[in-house]
N, C-alpha and C positions, 0 to 999 in steps of 0.2 A: 552249660551255660557259665559264662564267667560272672565273677562277682560283679563287675560294673555293668554289666548287661541286666542284672537281676535287681540290682538297685535301681536302673532306669526303670524297668517294667514294674516295679513293686510300687513305686508313686502315682502312678498312670490312673487317672479317675476310669478310663476304659476297663482296666484290669483289675479294678477294687469289686469289694461284695457289695452285692445289692441286697438290704436288709428284707426288703419288701418282697424279694422272690427266694429267700433262704430255705425254703420248704417245699417248694416247686415240685420236687420229684415225688411228694406225697398226694398231691392234688388229683381230682380227676380232670377228665379231657376238658370240658367245659372250663372249670377254673382255670387251668394252664392258660388255655387262649383269652381269658380275660385278663390274665396278669401280664400276659404279654402286650395284649391292647392297650391297657393302662399306661404302661410304660412307652409305646408308641405315641399316645396322644401328647406328650410332653415335647416330641421332636420339633413339631413346626412353630411351637411357641420359642424354643430356643433358637431355631434357625432366625426367625424374626429379628431377634436382638441383634444377629449381626449383617442385617440389611445394609447398614452404612459401609461396612466393609466390602461385602458383595459388589456394591456400588462402584466403589475403586476398583474393585477387579474388573466389572465389566468395561469401565473408562479406559483403563489399560489395554484390554483387548481390542477394543474397537478402534482405540488409538493406533495400536499395532497393524490390524487387519487394513486400516484405510491407508498405510503406507506400504502396503503390499508385503507385510510380515504374515507369520502363521502362529497359528494356536496349538500348543502342546499339552496335552495331560499326561503326566506319568506317575505311575503308581505301581505297588505289588498287592498280590492278590486280588481281594473284593474290591480295594482301591483301585487298581490298576483295571479291573474288568468294568467298573463303573465309569473309567474316564474313556476305555475303548469305546464301550457301548454309546456314551453321547456323543463321540466323534462320530462314531458308524451312520448315527441317525441324522445328523446335519445335512449331507448331500441330499437325501431324497425329499428331506421336509424343508429344506431351505435353498436348495440348488448350488449350494457350496460344491468346490472341488476336493475330492479326497484329500489332497494336500494341503489345504486351507486350514482343516482341524484334524489333528492327528492323535492316537490315543496310544502311548508306547507302555507296555506291561513288562516287569521284571520276566526274564527268561523266555520272553517273545511270545507270540499268539499261541504256541501250544498249550501256553498254560492257562489260555482262557477256558480250556475246558477239562486240562488237567493240572490240578495243582501240583507245583515242584516247591517244596520246601528249600529254603536255605536261599535261593537266589535274592531273597530281599536283603540279603545281610552284605552283598558284595557294594561296598561305598562307591567304587569307580565305574561299575557297570553303567549306572545311569547316565551318567556324563559320556561315555563310551556310545551308547544307544542314541544319546541326542547327536553325538559328534557325527555318526552315521546318517542321520537323517539331514545333516547340513545346517543345524542350528544358528542362526546368525544375531547380530545385535537388534535386527527390526522385529524379531519375534518375541511371543510370551508364553511361559511355560507355568502350568498349574500344576505343583507338586501335591499329591494327594496321599495322606497316611494318617489314618486315625489316631495312632499312638503318637505323632510328632517325630518319632525317634527312628522310623525306617531308613537305615542306610543308604538302601538304592535310591531313594527318595532325595534325602539331603546331599548326596552325592551330586545328582541331577542338578539341583538347586545352586549348589556350589559352582558346578561347572557353568550354568547359564549366567550367573553374575559374572563370573571372572570375562566371557567373551561379551558381556554388554546386554544381553537380552533381559528383559523384564519377568519378574518372578513374583507368583502367586501361590501361597503354601496354605493348603486346606488341610486341617485335622480337628480333632475332636477332644482336646484336653487344655489345660489353662497354657496360656502362652509363654509362662516362667520359664528358664534356663534354655532357651531355644539354643542350638547351636547352629543356625543361620539367620541371616538378616534380610528375608524376601521385601521386596516393594509393598507387597499386602500380605496381610496374614487375616484368614478367616478362619475363626476357631471355637465353633459354637459348643458349649460345654453340655453334656446331656445326661451325665451322672453314671452310673454303674448300669452295666449290661444286665438283662435278664438272666442271660448266662454268663458269668463272669468271663471276661475277654473275648466274649463272641461278638467282634464289631462288625461283622456281618449285618447284626439286627440294628439297633438304635443308629450306632455309628454310620452305618452302610445307608440306612435311609436318609438319613441327614446330609450326607454328600449327594446322594443321588438328588434330593430336593436342590441343592446349593448347584449343583452342575447343571439341572434343568435351568435354574436362573440365569446363570452365566451365559450359557449359550443362547436361549432364548430371548433375552434382553438384549443380546450382542446384534442380534439377528434384525430385531427388531428396530435398532439404532443405526442398521446397516441397509434397511431399505427392504428387506426381507419380507413384512408384513404389511398389509394394507388394511384398516379397520382392526380386525382380530382374525385376519384370514392369511395362511399361507399363501403367498402370491408369488413366489420362486420355487414352487415345487417343480422336480424334472419328471417329465411324463414318460417314465421307463416301466411301467405296468399298465395293466387294464384298470386296476384300482386307482391308480394315480390319474389315470387320464379321465375317469369318471368324476374324481374328486375334481378335477381342476374345471370340467362343465359344471360342474354343481356350483364351485366357488365363482366363477363366471355369471352363473344363473342368480345367484344370492346378492351378488354386486351391481348387477345391471339391469334386472328385472326379464330380462330375454328369456325364451323358452329353451328347452334342451336342443332343438334342431337348429336352432340360429346359433347356440354356444359353441356346439359341435362345429358348425361353419366357421365362425370366426376364431377358435382354438385350430383350426387347421389354418386358416388363411395367416395365421400369426405365427406359424411355424413350431405350434405346441408351447408357445409362451403366454403365459395366462396375463402376466403384466401388460405385453402387447396388445392383446386382446381386448384387455381392460381398456386401455388408452384408445384404442381404436373405436371402441363403442361408447365410451364415455365422453369423449371429446370430439367423436364424430368426423375422424381423421383417417387416413389410409395407414398402412403398416410402415412405410418410410418416415412419415411424419410421428408416429406414435413412439418409433426407435429412438427420432430425434429428440424427443421430449425427454424421454427416460434416461437417454444418455446424458443431457443437460441438467437433469435432476438427479444424478447418480443413483439412478433406479428407483427413487422413491415416486411410486405412483402418486400420492396425494400432490406432491410438487408439480408432477407432469401436467396434472388437470388445473392447475391454477388458471392457463391462459383460456381457459374453456368461455 
């Protein structure tokens, strides 16, 4: 390790020693778990403090998607895996295409299941990976790095800025001495980890919470949710088919058999089925209303 990198790491909150767990290796199993749990309880409170910044991130993402852009999560190690996970969950949950929200991890998808040390140190690889995916000025990227210093992520952010894409940087350390100038900075400071430097713990939990917030809030603002139910899910499995019927039943009050009938008549599209039932219109009219309302069920029902 070079002295420069050593100095960078030495001052990171995520690498500092936690005095509350200094003797964790001498504790009983239950006490160890209690100590971990006590530290975990701090995470949601710290995330709450950065909600204004998360909101700015959501607005950037929504603006990008509405003009045909895409969202890219990019990171290394745990950070990269969490980004890939969130991206992978969006198509079945919200009916997005796999290209709309993408996760990019240092070293490629093989590092999802087998860690490969060193790939995060390539500053230029992040930009190359985004270039391969055709990143353009209409897109937005979320760089994820607990430490804020990961070269792979910094390189990706720099490349994105260069071509005019919007940038969000999510990390878990103070904002001082940033090497990049993203459009939005989200930086919950969580204090030292239970095990020094093990950022898959509190930092990883915070990142997961924030990614959930970014994608879920974005999808709500894009009309993918009606009331608090996912109405744009894709019926690609028996479980999702049955969930779709249940959603229709809950929102309309009809029975299982009728829900099955309308879902089939609507071509498997929950939104269409809902508007058909609630507005008492045929499929063609339901589709017209949804098109005019840009996919928002609540707006499509206003003429009722």
